[in-house]
N, C-alpha and C positions, 0 to 999 in steps of 0.2 A: 731276343729277336722280336717277340710279340710286342714288347714295349716300343721298339724302334718303328715297327709298322704302324702302331697306334699313333705315335708322334708324327710320322710321315703323313698319315691320314688327316690328322688335326691341322698340320701345316697346309696341306693341299686344300682342305675345306676352307681355311682362312683366306688363302690366296684366291680361290674361286668366289668366295663371298665378296671380297674386296673388288675383284674384277667385275662382278655383276653389278655392284653398287656404283661402279665408276662408268658404267655404260652410258653413252650419250645417244641421243636420238636426233635424226636429221628431219627437219620440216621444210618442205618446198613452199615458197611464197606464192600465193595465189594472185596473179596479176589482175584478175577481174575485180578484186576488192582492195588492192594495195597500190598506193601511190604517194608521191610527195607533192606538196603544194609550195611553190616558190612565190614569195611576195616581193615585188620589185617596187621600191619607192622612187621618189623624184626629188630633185634639188635644183639649185641654180637661181639666178636673179629672178627669172620668170617661172620659177618652179610651180607657183600657184596656178599657172595656165596649163601645165601638163597634166598627165594622168598617171596614176599608179597602175601597175599591171599585176595580174595574177596568172601564174603559169602552172599547169598540171604536168607532172613528170611521171608517166606510168612506169612501173617497174617491169623491165623486159624479162629479167631472170633473177632468181635469188634463192637463197636457202639460209636457214638458221640451224646450227647444230647446238642442241640444248643438253646440258648436263644438269639435271634437276638438283642433285646433291651438291654439286660444285659449280654454281652458276658462273664463277670466275673463269671456268674452263670453256664456257660456251663461245660461239662465234657466229658471225653473220657476213654474208656476201650479197651485194646488190649490184645489178647492172642495168643501166638505162640506155636506150637508144637516143642519142642527142637529137636526131631529126624528129623523134616522136614527141618531144616537148611541145605543148600546145598552150597558146595564150587563150584564156577563157573568154576574155572580153568583158568580164564583170567590172562595172564602174567606168567604162570608157566607150566612146562612140564606136558603133559597129563598123564604120568606114575605116577606122584606124587599125582594127585588129589585123587585117592581112599585112599591112605595112610593118607593124610591130613583130608579127610572126616571122616575116621575111628577114628583118633585121636581126632577130634573136638567133636564128639558125644560120645566118649568113656569115661571111668571112670576117666581119668586124666584131663578131661576138663569139658564139659557140663554134663557128666554122665546122658545122656538122659533116661537110663533105670530106674534110681531112681527119677530123677527130670523131669517129663514129659513135663511140661509147663513153659514158660516164660511169665510173666504177668505184665502189666502196668495199674494202676488205678490212674487217676488224682485226685488231691485234691485242685487245684487252677488254675485259668487262669488270667493272667494280660495282658491287652491290651497295646501295646507299640506304635502302629501307626495305623491309620485308614484313608484310602483314598478311600471311596466309597466301591466297592466290594472287595478290597484287604485290608486285615487286618493282622498286625503283632502282635503276642501274644507270651507270654512265658507260657508254660504249665508245672506246677509242679505236681509231683505225686510220687507214690511208684512203683519202679521196682523190681520184684522178679525174680532172676536168680539163679539156682543152690541151691535153698532153702534159699537164703539170700535176704532180702528186704532192699533197700536203697532208700532214697529220691533223685530224679533227677529233673533237670530243662531242658526243651527243647524249644529253640526258634523255632517258627512255623509261616509260612506265609499261610494265608487262603484266598482262592478265593471263595466267596459265590455266588450261583445262587439260584433261587427259589427252585429248587428240588435237589440240590447237593452241596457238599462241596469238594473242592480240597485243600489238605494240603501238604506242603513240609517243611522239616526242618532237623535239625541234632544236634547231641551232641557228647560228648566224655565221655567214662567211663573207669575205671580201672578194669581189671579182678580180681585183688587181693581184691578189695573191696567186691567182691561177693564170696570170698573163692576159687577162681580158680588161680592156679599157672600157669603162662605162660609156654607153652611147650618149652623144650630146647633139642637140639641135642648135646650131649657131652659137654654142657656148653659153647660152642663157637658160636653156631647159635641158636638164640631163638626168640620166638614171643614177640613182644612188649607188655608190660602190658596195655598200653593205646589203646583202640579201638575207631575208628571213626564210627559213625552211621549216615546214611542218610535216 
């Protein structure tokens, strides 16, 4: 009987240790210091006459659930308010900015009145390099823009401390994959289909 109790205690101890090591921690994303930057290129016959645009996408809400011992079990959720995306005006005439802003959130592009949010929910994390506190991963997940959901993969570099995560990365996506036709001016100057996200 004493042997059985000792064995039970050992099994319980093992289960509790494994449960403790498998605990994950949830981090809220700080919108004050977190954002995406979208780089919008130009193309067309008179593409040289147009301007590239830089758009800042503040993160409205988000969280990362981190399992330090099993990073592959970690996850991330991000939500952006479509109407909150802002054209910075960097590299283009100040008079053009309001027009570009209106076109971007308007019915021919993001259609922010109908599609209020842009959302990303991860469904997988793959570690590609790990050197102490700096870890390279590829985060896979579903991105919903303009009412259309697509699978995307984003290479991300993580810097982990005890109480915070710093993450940076980027990817490219096609507007047409999300049902958005790149804006064109007379068919001779138009926005590139491919966007770069940092």
